[in-house]
C-alpha positions in Angstrom: 99.0 91.7 85.9 100.4 93.9 83.2 103.5 96.0 82.6 102.7 99.7 82.8 104.6 103.0 83.0 103.9 105.7 85.6 105.1 109.2 85.9 106.3 110.1 89.4 107.9 113.0 91.1 111.3 112.9 92.9 111.4 115.0 96.1 114.5 114.9 98.3 115.6 111.6 96.7 112.2 109.9 97.4 109.7 108.7 94.8 106.3 110.4 95.2 103.0 110.2 93.5 102.3 113.4 91.5 99.2 114.7 93.1 97.3 112.5 95.6 98.4 110.0 98.1 98.2 106.2 97.8 97.4 104.4 101.0 97.6 107.7 102.9 100.9 109.0 101.6 102.4 110.4 98.4 105.7 108.6 99.2 105.8 105.4 97.2 106.5 102.1 99.0 108.6 99.7 96.8 108.1 96.0 96.2 104.6 95.9 97.6 101.2 96.1 96.0 99.6 99.5 96.5 95.9 99.8 96.4 94.0 102.7 94.9 91.2 104.5 96.8 88.3 103.9 94.5 85.6 106.5 94.4 83.5 108.2 91.9 85.0 111.5 90.6 84.9 113.9 87.6 87.5 115.8 85.7 86.5 119.4 84.8 82.9 120.4 84.5 79.9 118.7 83.0 81.5 115.3 82.6 80.2 112.0 83.7 81.6 110.6 87.0 84.0 107.7 86.7 85.7 105.3 89.2 89.1 106.6 90.2 92.3 104.6 90.3 96.1 105.0 90.0 97.0 106.7 86.8 99.3 104.7 84.5 100.1 104.3 80.8 100.6 101.1 78.9 103.2 102.4 76.5 106.5 104.1 77.3 106.2 106.4 74.3 102.8 107.6 75.6 104.2 108.1 79.0 106.9 110.3 77.6 104.3 112.3 75.7 102.2 112.5 78.8 105.0 114.5 80.4 104.0 117.3 78.0 100.9 117.8 80.2 103.1 119.5 82.8 104.6 122.9 82.6 108.0 121.3 83.2 109.3 117.7 83.5 111.7 118.9 86.2 112.0 116.2 88.9 109.6 113.9 87.1 110.6 110.4 86.1 108.9 107.4 84.3 109.2 104.1 86.1 108.2 100.7 84.7 105.7 99.1 87.1 103.2 96.3 87.3 99.4 96.9 87.6 96.2 95.0 88.2 92.6 96.0 87.5 93.1 98.4 84.6 90.4 100.4 83.0 90.7 103.3 80.5 90.3 106.8 81.9 87.2 108.2 80.2 88.8 111.7 79.9 92.1 110.6 78.3 92.4 107.7 75.9 96.1 107.1 76.8 95.7 107.0 80.5 94.5 103.9 82.4 93.3 103.7 86.0 94.7 100.8 88.0 93.2 99.2 91.1 96.7 98.1 92.3 100.3 99.1 91.5 103.6 97.4 92.2 106.7 99.6 91.9 109.9 97.5 91.8 112.8 99.3 93.7 115.2 98.0 91.1 113.3 99.8 88.3 113.4 103.1 90.3 117.1 102.7 91.0 117.9 102.1 87.3 116.1 105.3 86.4 118.1 107.2 89.0 121.4 105.6 88.0 120.8 106.4 84.3 120.0 110.0 85.0 117.5 109.7 82.1 114.1 111.0 83.0 112.6 109.1 80.1 114.0 105.7 81.1 
């Protein structure tokens, strides 16, 4: 188990995964281990397939930089989490794919209380 940082979306006060669901929903369940749907996928055209997972970053600074991938950081937050089964994403040296993710409710609440999207 390793400390990681994950970029999430806030919608109607709920923490959501950015793009795809985890365990059948984009709404994140706290204080429980979430399991990635692992399948072979590709990013873009002409790339080698890789085993998917839950996107995380090992470094908070890299997570903040990762926000620059989006047109706006509106409603996006970075939450410190725990992960298992990490492997580097072949198409981005800073991103790791986790087999399992644990999102502590307390860490989410601290981000919301601070009002700092980069906490």
